[in-house]
PAVOKE-276551 format. One record per residue (C-alpha): x, y, z. Coordinates in steps of 0.5 Angstrom, whole numbers, m for minus. Example, Ala and Ser with C-alpha at 12.3 -4.5 7.8 and 13.67 -1.06 7.14 Angstrom:
2
+-------+-------+-------+
:     u :     v :     w :
+-------+-------+-------+
:    25 :    m9 :    16 :
:    27 :    m2 :    14 :
+-------+-------+-------+
REM end
This chain:
424
+-------+-------+-------+
:     u :     v :     w :
+-------+-------+-------+
:   127 :    25 :  m133 :
:   126 :    33 :  m131 :
:   121 :    36 :  m128 :
:   118 :    43 :  m128 :
:   115 :    47 :  m122 :
:   117 :    41 :  m117 :
:   123 :    37 :  m114 :
:   123 :    30 :  m116 :
:   116 :    30 :  m118 :
:   114 :    30 :  m111 :
:   116 :    36 :  m107 :
:   118 :    43 :  m106 :
:   112 :    45 :  m111 :
:   112 :    52 :  m114 :
:   107 :    57 :  m112 :
:   106 :    61 :  m118 :
:   105 :    61 :  m125 :
:   110 :    59 :  m131 :
:   111 :    61 :  m138 :
:   116 :    61 :  m143 :
:   121 :    56 :  m140 :
:   127 :    55 :  m145 :
:   133 :    50 :  m144 :
:   139 :    52 :  m147 :
:   146 :    48 :  m149 :
:   150 :    54 :  m149 :
:   150 :    60 :  m144 :
:   146 :    66 :  m146 :
:   149 :    73 :  m145 :
:   146 :    78 :  m140 :
:   145 :    82 :  m147 :
:   141 :    76 :  m150 :
:   137 :    75 :  m144 :
:   135 :    82 :  m143 :
:   133 :    82 :  m151 :
:   129 :    76 :  m150 :
:   126 :    76 :  m143 :
:   119 :    78 :  m145 :
:   119 :    76 :  m152 :
:   117 :    69 :  m156 :
:   123 :    66 :  m160 :
:   123 :    63 :  m167 :
:   122 :    56 :  m167 :
:   128 :    52 :  m167 :
:   133 :    57 :  m165 :
:   140 :    55 :  m165 :
:   142 :    52 :  m158 :
:   135 :    51 :  m156 :
:   134 :    44 :  m153 :
:   127 :    45 :  m150 :
:   122 :    51 :  m151 :
:   115 :    51 :  m147 :
:   111 :    57 :  m149 :
:   105 :    55 :  m145 :
:   100 :    57 :  m150 :
:    95 :    52 :  m150 :
:    90 :    54 :  m145 :
:    88 :    46 :  m145 :
:    90 :    39 :  m145 :
:    95 :    35 :  m141 :
:   101 :    36 :  m146 :
:   106 :    41 :  m146 :
:   109 :    42 :  m153 :
:   116 :    43 :  m154 :
:   117 :    48 :  m159 :
:   125 :    47 :  m160 :
:   124 :    42 :  m165 :
:   127 :    37 :  m161 :
:   120 :    33 :  m159 :
:   122 :    34 :  m151 :
:   114 :    34 :  m150 :
:   112 :    35 :  m143 :
:   106 :    31 :  m139 :
:   102 :    36 :  m135 :
:   100 :    32 :  m128 :
:    95 :    34 :  m123 :
:    93 :    40 :  m129 :
:    86 :    42 :  m131 :
:    84 :    47 :  m136 :
:    81 :    51 :  m130 :
:    89 :    52 :  m128 :
:    91 :    55 :  m135 :
:    91 :    63 :  m135 :
:    91 :    68 :  m140 :
:    96 :    73 :  m137 :
:    94 :    80 :  m136 :
:    91 :    81 :  m143 :
:    92 :    76 :  m148 :
:    87 :    78 :  m152 :
:    90 :    81 :  m159 :
:    97 :    82 :  m157 :
:   103 :    83 :  m161 :
:   108 :    78 :  m162 :
:   113 :    80 :  m157 :
:   112 :    82 :  m150 :
:   106 :    77 :  m147 :
:   100 :    80 :  m144 :
:   102 :    87 :  m147 :
:    96 :    91 :  m150 :
:   100 :    94 :  m156 :
:    98 :    93 :  m164 :
:   101 :    89 :  m168 :
:   101 :    91 :  m176 :
:    94 :    92 :  m179 :
:    93 :    94 :  m186 :
:    87 :    96 :  m190 :
:    87 :    95 :  m197 :
:    87 :   102 :  m201 :
:    86 :   106 :  m194 :
:    90 :   110 :  m189 :
:    90 :   108 :  m182 :
:    90 :   114 :  m177 :
:    90 :   110 :  m171 :
:    89 :   103 :  m168 :
:    87 :   102 :  m161 :
:    85 :    96 :  m156 :
:    78 :    97 :  m153 :
:    77 :    95 :  m145 :
:    74 :    88 :  m147 :
:    80 :    85 :  m149 :
:    78 :    82 :  m155 :
:    76 :    88 :  m160 :
:    81 :    93 :  m164 :
:    78 :    99 :  m166 :
:    82 :   102 :  m173 :
:    81 :   109 :  m175 :
:    82 :   110 :  m183 :
:    81 :   114 :  m189 :
:    79 :   112 :  m196 :
:    75 :   106 :  m194 :
:    70 :   104 :  m199 :
:    63 :    99 :  m197 :
:    68 :    94 :  m195 :
:    75 :    94 :  m192 :
:    80 :    88 :  m193 :
:    84 :    88 :  m187 :
:    91 :    84 :  m187 :
:    94 :    83 :  m180 :
:   101 :    81 :  m178 :
:   104 :    80 :  m171 :
:    98 :    79 :  m167 :
:    96 :    73 :  m162 :
:    89 :    71 :  m161 :
:    84 :    70 :  m155 :
:    88 :    64 :  m153 :
:    95 :    68 :  m154 :
:    97 :    64 :  m160 :
:   100 :    67 :  m166 :
:    95 :    68 :  m172 :
:    98 :    66 :  m178 :
:   102 :    71 :  m182 :
:    98 :    75 :  m187 :
:    92 :    73 :  m185 :
:    86 :    77 :  m189 :
:    79 :    78 :  m188 :
:    73 :    83 :  m191 :
:    69 :    87 :  m187 :
:    62 :    90 :  m189 :
:    62 :    98 :  m187 :
:    56 :   101 :  m186 :
:    55 :   108 :  m189 :
:    54 :   111 :  m182 :
:    61 :   109 :  m180 :
:    65 :   112 :  m185 :
:    68 :   119 :  m184 :
:    70 :   122 :  m191 :
:    77 :   127 :  m190 :
:    81 :   129 :  m184 :
:    77 :   129 :  m177 :
:    75 :   136 :  m175 :
:    71 :   140 :  m170 :
:    69 :   147 :  m172 :
:    66 :   152 :  m168 :
:    59 :   155 :  m169 :
:    57 :   159 :  m163 :
:    50 :   156 :  m164 :
:    49 :   156 :  m156 :
:    53 :   162 :  m154 :
:    61 :   163 :  m153 :
:    62 :   157 :  m148 :
:    68 :   153 :  m150 :
:    66 :   147 :  m146 :
:    59 :   147 :  m149 :
:    59 :   142 :  m155 :
:    53 :   145 :  m158 :
:    57 :   151 :  m160 :
:    61 :   146 :  m164 :
:    60 :   142 :  m171 :
:    62 :   135 :  m169 :
:    59 :   131 :  m175 :
:    66 :   131 :  m179 :
:    69 :   127 :  m173 :
:    69 :   121 :  m168 :
:    68 :   127 :  m162 :
:    61 :   126 :  m158 :
:    63 :   131 :  m152 :
:    67 :   137 :  m151 :
:    68 :   136 :  m143 :
:    73 :   139 :  m139 :
:    80 :   135 :  m138 :
:    77 :   130 :  m144 :
:    81 :   129 :  m150 :
:    79 :   132 :  m157 :
:    81 :   127 :  m162 :
:    81 :   131 :  m168 :
:    83 :   138 :  m171 :
:    79 :   144 :  m169 :
:    78 :   151 :  m172 :
:    75 :   157 :  m169 :
:    74 :   162 :  m174 :
:    71 :   169 :  m174 :
:    69 :   168 :  m167 :
:    68 :   170 :  m160 :
:    69 :   165 :  m155 :
:    70 :   164 :  m147 :
:    73 :   160 :  m142 :
:    69 :   160 :  m136 :
:    70 :   159 :  m129 :
:    69 :   152 :  m127 :
:    68 :   148 :  m120 :
:    76 :   147 :  m120 :
:    82 :   148 :  m125 :
:    81 :   145 :  m131 :
:    83 :   145 :  m138 :
:    80 :   145 :  m145 :
:    84 :   138 :  m147 :
:    86 :   136 :  m154 :
:    89 :   130 :  m156 :
:    97 :   129 :  m158 :
:    98 :   130 :  m165 :
:    92 :   134 :  m166 :
:    92 :   142 :  m168 :
:    87 :   147 :  m166 :
:    87 :   154 :  m170 :
:    84 :   160 :  m167 :
:    83 :   164 :  m174 :
:    81 :   172 :  m173 :
:    78 :   170 :  m167 :
:    78 :   172 :  m159 :
:    78 :   167 :  m154 :
:    78 :   170 :  m147 :
:    77 :   168 :  m139 :
:    70 :   170 :  m136 :
:    67 :   170 :  m129 :
:    74 :   170 :  m126 :
:    76 :   163 :  m129 :
:    83 :   160 :  m128 :
:    82 :   155 :  m133 :
:    87 :   153 :  m139 :
:    88 :   149 :  m145 :
:    93 :   143 :  m146 :
:    94 :   136 :  m147 :
:    93 :   130 :  m144 :
:    97 :   128 :  m138 :
:   104 :   125 :  m140 :
:   105 :   129 :  m145 :
:   111 :   134 :  m144 :
:   116 :   139 :  m147 :
:   121 :   140 :  m149 :
:   123 :   133 :  m147 :
:   117 :   130 :  m150 :
:   112 :   126 :  m152 :
:   109 :   132 :  m155 :
:   102 :   134 :  m154 :
:    97 :   138 :  m158 :
:    99 :   145 :  m162 :
:    95 :   151 :  m161 :
:    96 :   156 :  m167 :
:    93 :   163 :  m166 :
:    93 :   167 :  m173 :
:    90 :   173 :  m177 :
:    89 :   178 :  m172 :
:    87 :   173 :  m166 :
:    87 :   174 :  m159 :
:    88 :   168 :  m154 :
:    87 :   169 :  m146 :
:    88 :   163 :  m142 :
:    90 :   162 :  m135 :
:    95 :   157 :  m137 :
:    98 :   152 :  m142 :
:   100 :   145 :  m140 :
:   102 :   138 :  m142 :
:   106 :   138 :  m148 :
:   102 :   144 :  m152 :
:   106 :   148 :  m157 :
:   103 :   155 :  m157 :
:   105 :   159 :  m164 :
:   103 :   166 :  m164 :
:   103 :   169 :  m171 :
:   106 :   176 :  m173 :
:    99 :   179 :  m172 :
:    96 :   176 :  m166 :
:    97 :   176 :  m158 :
:    97 :   171 :  m153 :
:    96 :   173 :  m145 :
:    97 :   168 :  m140 :
:    93 :   170 :  m133 :
:    96 :   165 :  m128 :
:   102 :   165 :  m123 :
:   107 :   160 :  m121 :
:   108 :   156 :  m128 :
:   103 :   158 :  m133 :
:   107 :   155 :  m138 :
:   107 :   148 :  m135 :
:   111 :   143 :  m139 :
:   110 :   147 :  m146 :
:   113 :   151 :  m150 :
:   111 :   158 :  m154 :
:   114 :   160 :  m161 :
:   112 :   168 :  m163 :
:   113 :   170 :  m170 :
:   117 :   177 :  m170 :
:   111 :   182 :  m169 :
:   107 :   178 :  m164 :
:   106 :   180 :  m157 :
:   106 :   175 :  m151 :
:   103 :   178 :  m144 :
:   104 :   175 :  m137 :
:    99 :   177 :  m132 :
:   102 :   175 :  m126 :
:   109 :   173 :  m128 :
:   114 :   179 :  m126 :
:   120 :   180 :  m131 :
:   125 :   176 :  m126 :
:   120 :   171 :  m126 :
:   119 :   170 :  m133 :
:   127 :   170 :  m134 :
:   127 :   165 :  m129 :
:   122 :   160 :  m131 :
:   120 :   161 :  m138 :
:   125 :   164 :  m142 :
:   128 :   157 :  m144 :
:   121 :   155 :  m146 :
:   120 :   161 :  m151 :
:   123 :   162 :  m158 :
:   122 :   167 :  m163 :
:   121 :   165 :  m170 :
:   124 :   158 :  m169 :
:   130 :   161 :  m166 :
:   132 :   162 :  m158 :
:   129 :   168 :  m155 :
:   135 :   173 :  m153 :
:   133 :   179 :  m150 :
:   135 :   186 :  m154 :
:   136 :   181 :  m160 :
:   129 :   179 :  m162 :
:   125 :   181 :  m156 :
:   124 :   186 :  m151 :
:   121 :   185 :  m144 :
:   117 :   191 :  m140 :
:   113 :   191 :  m133 :
:   105 :   192 :  m134 :
:   106 :   196 :  m128 :
:   103 :   191 :  m124 :
:   105 :   184 :  m122 :
:   106 :   182 :  m130 :
:   110 :   183 :  m136 :
:   110 :   184 :  m143 :
:   114 :   181 :  m148 :
:   114 :   184 :  m155 :
:   118 :   181 :  m161 :
:   122 :   185 :  m166 :
:   118 :   187 :  m173 :
:   118 :   181 :  m178 :
:   124 :   181 :  m182 :
:   128 :   186 :  m178 :
:   135 :   186 :  m177 :
:   139 :   186 :  m171 :
:   142 :   193 :  m169 :
:   149 :   194 :  m172 :
:   156 :   194 :  m168 :
:   163 :   196 :  m171 :
:   169 :   196 :  m167 :
:   175 :   200 :  m170 :
:   182 :   200 :  m167 :
:   185 :   207 :  m167 :
:   192 :   205 :  m166 :
:   193 :   209 :  m160 :
:   191 :   205 :  m154 :
:   184 :   207 :  m156 :
:   178 :   204 :  m160 :
:   172 :   207 :  m163 :
:   165 :   203 :  m162 :
:   160 :   205 :  m167 :
:   153 :   202 :  m166 :
:   145 :   202 :  m167 :
:   140 :   202 :  m161 :
:   143 :   201 :  m154 :
:   150 :   198 :  m153 :
:   151 :   193 :  m147 :
:   157 :   189 :  m144 :
:   159 :   183 :  m141 :
:   165 :   179 :  m138 :
:   162 :   172 :  m141 :
:   158 :   171 :  m148 :
:   153 :   168 :  m144 :
:   152 :   175 :  m140 :
:   149 :   178 :  m135 :
:   149 :   184 :  m140 :
:   149 :   191 :  m137 :
:   147 :   197 :  m141 :
:   153 :   202 :  m142 :
:   152 :   209 :  m142 :
:   154 :   213 :  m148 :
:   152 :   215 :  m155 :
:   155 :   212 :  m161 :
:   160 :   213 :  m163 :
:   164 :   212 :  m157 :
:   171 :   212 :  m156 :
:   174 :   208 :  m150 :
:   181 :   205 :  m148 :
:   183 :   198 :  m150 :
:   183 :   196 :  m143 :
:   176 :   198 :  m142 :
:   174 :   194 :  m149 :
:   177 :   187 :  m146 :
:   169 :   185 :  m145 :
:   164 :   182 :  m150 :
:   159 :   187 :  m153 :
:   153 :   187 :  m157 :
:   148 :   192 :  m159 :
:   141 :   191 :  m158 :
:   134 :   195 :  m160 :
:   132 :   201 :  m155 :
+-------+-------+-------+
REM end
């Protein structure tokens, strides 16, 4: 006779909880143990002598799921001694207590998101293309007793008209109450599930600001206009400005970061728009088209866990970041038309005359300045170039300006460096 949780059935009782107890006739590898330590096994797995899932939540019999019928008898056990674990309600087959979706399907509809609510018993599904009834099929889900629900379980739900949102979720700027970006009275929320526009509260919808003037006001503490991951805010032919000495910004929810990921929201500034924010943060991708500008007013790290792409022709200004600070902190976060930012090749940088810097990209469709080197056969070479000539000892720089006009004839010894032509 074998005992679980004690020695010989009479001493050394376990002070704790038991779950997923397995007895094997074969040695398990470290890889197998790690792979299956948090998951339920299929019944009758090869080499499995006895398997106790502890899924019952009642009774005094412990079923053996190995198929070998080594059922156990529970002693001094009442229904009150059972525990459902940290979150047994509606959990995916696998890690017990893990509040993560199984597989949900709605006939004829496209599911956008699946979320487990705080009550531990309710699943909220956002989907498009639902009619007056929704036929839902579930797989890989456990019930409130932590027992696996039969595969392909289906049921129909009557859907109230007010619960149906047609088309993609979208919030649109109206400016009905003024210019405050955090005032939901300035937004049309009717095509989304969004009910508030508050600082540091994620907007789970795409957003559009068109032909408008919008302010990011000064708040009690540094905060942000927050957009959930995978959603996009488009600023179209509009101006967004800091007001009242604001030190607030735009970003995603905590936990998002770029370039490592996971990514946060996307912010597109297009069609002659002007964006001013103190910072962007938490995985934000800021795209500025060739007709638009962006200004970041913060110092220290105004591009925090985020990235920026400028179309050729766009301008980016840092109010409190010098040229040296930009090169040290933000150059690696910048791309020009999707390509790595390279000073003199696809952008130039200059001081704003105070403590800031201005990044100007080359014109759309512009080619890099030409450079040619001809060996004269007499120990000299002639270099012909457009723009300005720079030289460096390695291909990665640092690059130094070379005095002189094109064409330039120098000794072959002097030419034993890397050279490039850059825009003036």
